[in-house]
C-alpha positions in Angstrom: -2.8 -94.5 26.5 -3.8 -96.3 23.3 -7.5 -96.7 22.9 -9.1 -99.8 21.5 -8.9 -99.6 17.7 -12.3 -100.0 16.0 -12.3 -103.1 13.8 -14.4 -102.6 10.6 -14.4 -104.0 7.1 -11.9 -102.0 5.2 -12.3 -102.0 1.4 -11.1 -99.9 -1.5 -13.4 -101.4 -4.1 -13.4 -99.8 -7.5 -16.5 -97.7 -8.1 -17.0 -98.6 -11.8 -18.9 -101.7 -12.3 -16.6 -102.9 -15.1 -13.5 -102.2 -13.1 -15.0 -103.9 -10.1 -15.8 -107.0 -12.2 -12.2 -106.9 -13.5 -10.7 -106.7 -10.0 -12.8 -109.6 -8.8 -11.6 -111.8 -11.7 -8.0 -110.7 -11.1 -8.3 -111.4 -7.4 -9.6 -114.9 -8.1 -6.7 -115.6 -10.5 -4.1 -114.3 -8.1 -5.4 -116.3 -5.2 -5.5 -119.5 -7.2 -2.0 -118.7 -8.5 -0.8 -118.2 -5.0 -2.4 -121.4 -3.6 -0.8 -123.4 -6.5 2.6 -121.9 -5.7 2.3 -122.8 -2.0 1.2 -126.3 -2.7 3.8 -126.9 -5.4 6.7 -125.7 -3.4 6.0 -127.3 0.0 5.8 -130.9 1.0 4.4 -132.7 4.0 6.7 -134.0 6.7 6.2 -135.0 10.3 6.8 -132.3 12.8 10.2 -132.5 14.5 9.2 -131.0 17.8 12.7 -130.2 19.1 13.9 -128.7 15.8 10.7 -126.6 15.4 11.1 -125.3 18.9 14.7 -124.3 18.2 13.8 -122.5 15.1 10.7 -120.9 16.6 8.7 -122.5 13.9 5.9 -123.5 16.3 3.9 -126.7 16.5 0.4 -127.9 15.9 -1.8 -127.2 12.9 -4.5 -124.7 12.0 -8.0 -125.9 11.4 -8.5 -122.9 9.1 -5.6 -123.9 6.9 -5.9 -126.0 3.8 -6.5 -129.7 4.7 -3.4 -130.6 2.6 -1.3 -128.7 5.1 -2.2 -130.7 8.1 1.5 -131.4 8.8 4.6 -129.3 8.8 5.8 -127.7 5.7 9.3 -127.6 4.1 10.3 -125.8 1.0 11.1 -128.0 -2.0 13.9 -127.3 -4.5 12.2 -125.2 -7.1 14.5 -126.0 -10.0 12.7 -129.2 -11.0 9.2 -127.8 -11.5 7.6 -126.7 -14.7 6.4 -123.2 -15.1 2.9 -124.2 -16.1 2.4 -126.1 -12.8 4.1 -123.7 -10.5 2.0 -120.6 -11.1 5.1 -118.7 -12.2 5.1 -117.1 -15.7 7.4 -118.3 -18.4 9.3 -115.0 -18.5 10.7 -115.8 -15.1 12.7 -118.6 -16.7 15.1 -115.9 -18.0 16.3 -115.5 -14.4 16.7 -119.2 -13.7 14.9 -121.4 -11.3 17.1 -120.5 -8.4 16.5 -116.7 -8.8 12.7 -117.4 -8.7 13.2 -119.4 -5.5 15.1 -116.5 -4.0 12.4 -114.0 -4.9 9.3 -115.9 -3.8 10.2 -118.7 -1.4 10.4 -116.5 1.7 6.6 -116.0 1.6 6.2 -119.7 2.4 7.2 -119.0 6.0 4.2 -116.6 6.4 1.8 -119.1 5.0 2.9 -122.1 7.1 0.0 -123.3 9.3 -0.2 -122.1 12.9 -2.2 -123.3 15.9 -5.7 -121.7 15.7 -6.0 -121.2 19.4 -3.9 -120.4 22.5 -0.5 -118.8 22.6 1.5 -120.1 19.6 5.2 -120.1 19.4 6.4 -117.3 17.0 7.6 -118.5 13.6 10.4 -116.0 13.5 13.4 -115.7 15.9 14.1 -112.1 14.9 11.8 -109.4 13.5 14.2 -108.8 10.6 13.5 -112.3 9.4 10.0 -111.2 8.5 11.1 -108.4 6.1 12.0 -110.6 3.1 8.8 -112.7 3.7 6.5 -109.6 3.6 8.3 -108.2 0.6 8.1 -111.6 -1.2 4.3 -111.6 -0.6 3.8 -108.2 -2.1 6.1 -109.0 -5.0 4.3 -112.3 -5.7 0.8 -110.6 -5.7 2.0 -107.8 -7.9 3.6 -110.2 -10.4 0.6 -112.5 -10.4 -1.7 -109.5 -11.3 0.6 -109.0 -14.3 0.1 -112.7 -15.2 -3.7 -112.4 -15.0 -5.4 -112.3 -18.4 -8.1 -109.9 -17.0 -5.7 -107.3 -15.6 -5.2 -105.2 -18.7 -2.6 -102.4 -18.8 -4.2 -99.7 -16.6 -3.6 -100.2 -12.9 -1.5 -99.2 -9.9 1.5 -101.2 -8.8 2.1 -101.7 -5.1 5.9 -101.5 -4.5 7.8 -102.1 -1.4 11.1 -100.4 -0.6 14.1 -102.6 -0.7 15.7 -100.9 2.3 14.2 -102.1 5.6 14.6 -100.9 9.2 15.7 -97.5 8.1 14.8 -93.8 8.6 12.9 -92.6 5.5 13.6 -89.4 3.6 11.5 -86.5 4.9 11.5 -87.8 8.5 11.7 -85.2 11.3 13.1 -87.7 13.7 15.5 -90.7 13.7 12.8 -93.4 14.0 13.3 -96.3 11.6 10.3 -97.9 9.9 10.3 -101.6 9.1 9.0 -101.4 5.5 7.7 -98.6 3.3 5.0 -99.3 0.7 4.5 -97.0 -2.3 2.3 -97.1 -5.4 3.1 -96.3 -9.0 0.9 -96.2 -12.1 1.9 -99.1 -14.3 3.9 -98.0 -17.4 5.5 -99.9 -20.2 9.0 -99.2 -18.9 8.2 -100.3 -15.3 11.0 -101.8 -13.3 10.1 -105.5 -13.1 11.8 -105.9 -9.7 8.7 -104.6 -7.9 10.9 -102.8 -5.3 12.0 -99.2 -4.8 15.1 -97.9 -3.0 15.1 -95.9 0.2 11.6 -95.2 1.6 10.4 -91.7 1.3 7.6 -90.2 3.3 7.0 -87.9 0.3 5.5 -90.7 -1.9 4.7 -93.4 0.7 1.3 -95.0 0.5 1.6 -96.9 3.8 4.0 -97.8 6.6 4.3 -101.5 7.3 5.2 -102.5 10.9 6.2 -106.1 11.7 6.3 -108.0 15.0 7.3 -111.6 15.7 4.2 -112.4 17.9 0.5 -111.7 17.7 0.8 -110.7 21.3 2.6 -107.6 20.1 -0.3 -106.3 18.0 -0.9 -103.2 20.3 2.8 -102.3 20.1 2.7 -102.6 16.3 -0.3 -100.3 16.1 1.4 -97.7 18.3 4.6 -97.7 16.3 2.7 -97.5 13.0 0.7 -94.5 14.2 3.8 -92.7 15.4 5.7 -93.2 12.1 2.6 -92.4 9.9 2.4 -88.8 11.2 5.4 -88.0 9.1 3.5 -88.6 5.9 1.0 -85.7 6.3 3.5 -82.8 6.2 5.3 -84.4 3.2 2.1 -85.0 1.3 -0.2 -82.0 1.4 -2.8 -83.8 -0.6 -3.5 -86.7 1.7 -6.9 -86.9 3.4 -6.1 -90.1 5.2 -3.3 -92.7 5.2 -3.2 -96.5 5.0 -1.0 -98.6 7.3 -0.3 -102.3 7.6 0.8 -104.5 10.5 2.2 -108.1 10.3 2.3 -109.9 13.6 3.6 -113.4 13.1 1.4 -114.5 10.1 -1.5 -112.2 11.0 -2.0 -109.0 8.9 -4.2 -106.0 9.7 -4.8 -103.1 7.3 -5.5 -99.7 8.9 -6.9 -96.4 7.8 -5.5 -93.5 9.8 -7.4 -90.2 9.5 -6.9 -86.9 11.2 -9.1 -87.8 14.1 -9.7 -91.5 14.1 -8.1 -94.9 13.2 -9.8 -98.0 11.9 -8.4 -101.5 11.5 -9.5 -104.4 9.3 -10.3 -107.8 10.6 -7.4 -110.1 11.1 -6.0 -111.7 7.9 -4.2 -114.8 8.9 -1.9 -115.7 6.0 -1.5 -119.2 7.3 -5.2 -119.9 6.3 -6.9 -119.9 2.9 -9.5 -117.4 4.3 -6.8 -115.0 5.4 -4.9 -115.2 2.1 -8.1 -114.6 0.2 -8.8 -111.4 2.2 -5.3 -110.1 1.8 -5.2 -110.7 -2.0 -8.6 -109.1 -2.4 -7.5 -106.0 -0.6 -4.2 -105.8 -2.5 -5.9 -106.2 -5.9 -8.6 -103.6 -5.0 -5.9 -101.1 -4.0 -4.3 -101.7 -7.4 -7.5 -100.8 -9.3 -9.4 -98.4 -7.2 -9.5 -94.6 -7.6 -6.7 -92.6 -6.0 -9.1 -90.8 -3.6 -10.0 -94.2 -2.1 -6.3 -94.5 -1.0 -6.5 -91.1 0.7 -5.3 -88.8 -2.0 -7.2 -85.5 -2.7 -7.5 -85.3 -6.5 -7.8 -81.5 -6.2 -4.5 -81.1 -4.4 -1.4 -82.3 -6.3 2.3 -81.7 -6.6 3.5 -80.1 -9.8 6.9 -81.8 -10.4 7.9 -79.3 -13.2 7.4 -76.2 -11.0 8.3 -78.1 -7.8 5.3 -76.8 -5.8 1.9 -78.0 -4.6 -1.2 -76.8 -6.5 -4.9 -76.8 -5.9 -7.6 -77.0 -8.5 -10.8 -75.4 -7.3 -14.1 -74.5 -9.1 -14.7 -70.8 -8.9 -18.5 -70.1 -8.7 -18.1 -66.5 -9.7 -16.0 -67.2 -12.8 -17.9 -70.5 -13.6 -14.7 -72.4 -14.3 -11.9 -74.4 -12.7 -9.1 -72.3 -11.2 -5.6 -73.4 -10.3 -3.8 -72.0 -7.2 -0.3 -72.7 -6.0 0.3 -73.4 -2.4 2.7 -70.9 -0.7 3.1 -73.0 2.5 1.5 -75.7 4.6 0.3 -75.0 8.1 1.7 -77.7 10.4 0.9 -78.8 13.9 2.6 -77.0 16.8 4.8 -79.9 17.6 6.5 -80.0 14.3 
């Protein structure tokens, strides 16, 4: 039986005062950039109740959403906007306006206002429709960080895997995860696509589980827990693991330890407050220390020698010693 998940404020705030200040400035830029993009690429229209019901788009408005979104939203053609007004950098013009639309427009479905009370009609007909929306959201945030004048060149990139609903490499079963999220230190030759290929438990930062309805939150938690257990035997240096759930437009971030699980407050992406919380978390994860994401800095994988190593201070020798790991003790059910 699944116990009630404790809900606590989850943060990965950088420890350094200067980096913390930088992350705050970047988060403000990214949020403003995202809000401009949403407003520029949506227009007000009266709700067509019958059509919205058929598309599971829902009805009603959210009091927590921007006041300018008090009616239904419909994507505009992006080709007629100027880059300076849209919140999209000039270098995106190389790909053409339609390419930019294909990359970012799906996230508009996650940010469409929902009723703020009662049982709301799910926005998505099928769970698979959520995958491009979630990927577009992470892609937009990552690209917006690059556009921020405060970001600098040293940070971590959050990258989603392009293959969805698939069994990751390193799995000991045939369960398929919805989306895999990994992280990479930013380098000059970074792949600008912001996506990786097939998910791999060996370098996965978090498992993302998606559900059509907020009523399926408990099921999303349960599946995320079950899939996340595969990360520990593949990453010997993990102290804890992050996880994310998206149920309709509501996101939760989770920290999964060896003996307990904690969840963040709900981040409803259809509201300004929810988007602000999500952007702040994503930016902090991009600038925080690796141990705040669950990695033990003293246990690492030596790619050259293809083995795990431990760096431990030896009191007798008064210096740091490096040991290689012969094997990992696993649970009895593995």
